[in-house]
C-alpha positions as CSV (number, residue, x, y, z in Angstrom):
1,A,-207.2,30.3,35.6
2,V,-210.8,29.0,34.8
3,A,-209.8,25.3,34.5
4,S,-208.3,25.6,38.0
5,S,-211.2,27.4,39.5
6,P,-213.6,25.2,41.6
7,P,-217.3,25.3,40.1
8,Q,-218.6,26.9,43.3
9,R,-216.3,29.9,42.4
10,L,-217.8,30.3,38.9
11,R,-220.7,32.6,38.3
12,N,-222.6,33.3,35.0
13,F,-224.5,36.7,35.0
14,C,-226.3,38.6,32.3
15,M,-227.0,42.2,31.4
16,L,-230.7,42.8,30.9
17,A,-232.6,45.9,29.9
18,H,-234.6,47.9,27.4
19,V,-232.6,49.0,24.3
20,D,-230.2,52.0,25.0
21,H,-230.5,51.7,28.8
22,G,-226.7,51.2,29.1
23,K,-226.0,47.4,29.2
24,T,-223.0,47.6,26.9
25,T,-221.6,50.7,28.5
26,L,-221.9,49.1,31.9
27,S,-220.2,46.0,30.5
28,D,-217.4,48.1,29.2
29,G,-217.0,49.5,32.7
30,L,-216.7,46.0,34.2
31,I,-214.3,45.0,31.6
32,A,-212.1,48.1,32.2
33,S,-212.2,47.3,35.9
34,N,-210.3,44.1,35.1
35,G,-207.7,45.9,33.0
36,I,-208.8,44.4,29.7
37,I,-209.6,47.7,28.2
38,S,-208.6,51.2,29.2
39,P,-211.0,53.0,31.6
40,A,-211.0,56.0,29.1
41,M,-212.4,53.6,26.4
42,A,-215.2,52.2,28.6
43,G,-218.5,53.2,27.1
44,K,-217.0,54.2,23.7
45,L,-215.4,50.9,22.6
46,R,-218.5,48.7,22.8
47,F,-216.0,45.8,23.4
48,M,-218.7,43.2,23.5
49,D,-220.2,44.2,20.3
50,S,-217.7,42.3,18.1
51,R,-219.7,42.0,15.0
52,Q,-219.4,44.7,12.3
53,D,-223.1,45.2,12.0
54,E,-223.4,45.6,15.7
55,Q,-220.7,48.3,15.6
56,E,-222.3,50.0,12.7
57,R,-225.8,50.0,14.2
58,Q,-224.6,50.6,17.6
59,I,-226.8,47.9,19.1
60,T,-226.2,44.6,20.5
61,M,-227.7,41.8,18.4
62,K,-226.1,38.6,19.8
63,V,-225.2,37.5,23.3
64,S,-221.4,37.8,23.8
65,S,-219.5,36.7,26.9
66,I,-216.2,37.5,28.6
67,L,-214.7,36.0,31.7
68,L,-213.8,38.5,34.5
69,R,-212.1,38.0,37.8
70,Y,-213.4,39.2,41.1
71,V,-211.7,39.0,44.5
72,S,-214.2,39.5,47.5
73,P,-213.3,41.6,50.5
74,A,-212.6,38.3,52.3
75,G,-209.9,37.4,49.6
76,E,-212.0,34.7,47.9
77,A,-211.4,34.7,44.1
78,F,-214.2,34.3,41.6
79,V,-214.5,33.9,37.8
80,L,-217.5,35.8,36.6
81,N,-218.8,35.0,33.0
82,L,-220.5,38.2,31.8
83,L,-223.2,37.7,29.2
84,D,-224.1,41.0,27.4
85,S,-227.5,40.6,25.9
86,P,-229.5,42.6,23.3
87,G,-232.1,45.1,24.5
88,H,-234.1,45.3,21.2
89,I,-237.4,43.3,20.9
90,D,-236.1,41.7,17.6
91,F,-233.4,39.8,19.4
92,S,-235.4,38.5,22.4
93,G,-234.5,34.9,21.6
94,E,-230.9,35.9,22.5
95,V,-231.9,37.3,25.7
96,S,-233.9,34.1,26.6
97,T,-230.9,32.1,26.0
98,A,-228.7,34.5,28.2
99,V,-231.3,34.2,31.0
100,R,-231.3,30.4,30.9
101,L,-227.5,30.3,31.0
102,S,-227.1,32.6,34.0
103,D,-227.1,32.5,37.7
104,G,-228.2,36.0,38.1
105,G,-228.7,39.2,36.2
106,L,-228.1,42.9,36.3
107,L,-231.3,44.7,35.3
108,C,-230.3,48.2,34.0
109,V,-233.0,50.9,34.0
110,D,-232.3,54.4,32.5
111,A,-233.0,56.9,35.2
112,V,-234.3,59.4,32.7
113,D,-236.4,57.1,30.6
114,G,-237.6,54.8,33.3
115,V,-239.0,51.3,32.7
116,G,-239.5,50.5,29.0
117,C,-241.6,47.9,27.4
118,Q,-238.5,45.5,26.9
119,T,-237.7,46.0,30.6
120,Q,-241.0,44.4,31.5
121,V,-240.4,41.6,29.1
122,V,-236.9,40.7,30.5
123,I,-238.2,40.9,34.0
124,Q,-241.0,38.4,33.0
125,Q,-238.3,36.1,31.4
126,A,-236.1,36.3,34.5
127,H,-239.1,35.6,36.7
128,R,-240.0,32.5,34.6
129,E,-236.5,31.1,34.9
130,A,-236.3,32.0,38.7
131,L,-233.3,34.2,37.9
132,P,-232.3,36.7,40.7
133,L,-232.0,40.3,39.6
134,I,-229.9,43.2,40.9
135,L,-231.3,46.5,39.8
136,V,-228.9,49.1,38.4
137,V,-230.3,52.6,38.0
138,N,-228.1,53.8,35.0
139,K,-227.5,57.2,33.5
140,V,-228.2,59.1,36.8
141,D,-225.7,61.8,35.7
142,L,-228.2,62.8,33.0
143,L,-230.6,64.0,35.7
144,L,-228.0,66.5,37.0
145,T,-227.6,68.3,33.8
């Protein structure tokens, strides 16, 4: 599928945020939307955290990627390469790599905690690389409880 996709139909995008703002959970949701994992497991599985130490510590330490398919309302098929990046400051080199490899980014901000120090860092990294960002206000449901 990827080999037959023209380059103009391939997009690389990364998840960017402060630690624990929901990047991996959002990634799980996108993966579930492609039928790769069960929607019931999205947010619990941490599919992109494939290393044992990531699962044990429940944080992303290395950038991981997965190919997803998207069909636009006009019927155009795209291949999306999702790069899930770490949010912890100790792994900022991984974030820099993801930013340099991407055509755009999803910037996740926790609705309860707001902008964190690492959020500011990833915005600066994206700005330096002229990476367009889409803001995702995450965990809005927590404001309702």
